[in-house]
C-alpha positions in Angstrom: -24.0 -8.2 -9.9 -21.8 -6.1 -12.1 -20.8 -4.0 -9.0 -19.8 -7.2 -7.2 -17.7 -8.3 -10.1 -15.9 -4.9 -10.2 -15.3 -5.1 -6.5 -13.9 -8.6 -6.8 -11.6 -7.5 -9.6 -10.3 -4.6 -7.6 -9.7 -6.9 -4.6 -7.8 -9.4 -6.8 -5.7 -6.6 -8.3 -4.8 -5.3 -4.9 -3.9 -8.8 -3.7 -1.6 -9.4 -6.7 0.1 -6.0 -6.2 0.7 -6.9 -2.5 2.1 -10.3 -3.4 4.8 -8.8 -5.7 5.6 -6.0 -3.2 3.9 -3.0 -4.8 2.4 -0.9 -2.0 -1.2 0.4 -2.1 -0.8 4.2 -2.1 -4.6 4.7 -2.8 -5.5 2.7 0.3 -3.0 4.6 2.4 -4.4 8.0 1.3 -8.0 6.8 1.9 -6.9 5.6 5.4 -5.2 8.9 6.2 -8.2 11.0 5.1 -10.6 8.8 7.1 -8.7 8.4 10.3 -6.2 11.2 10.4 -7.8 14.2 8.6 -5.6 16.6 10.4 -2.4 15.1 9.0 -1.1 15.5 5.4 -0.5 12.2 3.7 3.0 11.5 2.3 3.4 12.0 -1.4 3.8 8.8 -3.5 7.6 9.0 -3.6 8.0 9.3 0.2 5.4 6.6 0.7 7.1 4.2 -1.7 10.5 4.8 0.0 9.0 4.3 3.4 7.4 1.0 2.3 10.6 -0.2 0.7 12.6 0.6 3.9 10.0 -1.2 6.0 10.1 -4.3 3.7 13.9 -4.5 3.1 15.5 -2.4 5.8 14.9 -4.6 8.7 17.2 -7.5 7.5 20.3 -6.3 9.4 22.9 -9.0 9.7 21.2 -11.5 7.5 22.2 -12.6 4.0 18.7 -13.6 2.9 
C-alpha cells in the first residue's frame, strides 16, 4: 500500500511538472538507457534547451 501511494505521488508530481512546462529529464535519461544504450543522453542544459525550442520554437508567424 505504501509503495502504491509513493508511485501515485511520483505520477502526480510528474503530471504537475508537465502541466507547467517543466520537462522530465529523469524520464528522458531512463528512456535513452533502456532503448538507446549505444547513444549518450544529452546533459540537462542541452535537454532543457531542446524541449524549450520544441515547445516555443514552432510558433513562426503567430502572435499567440
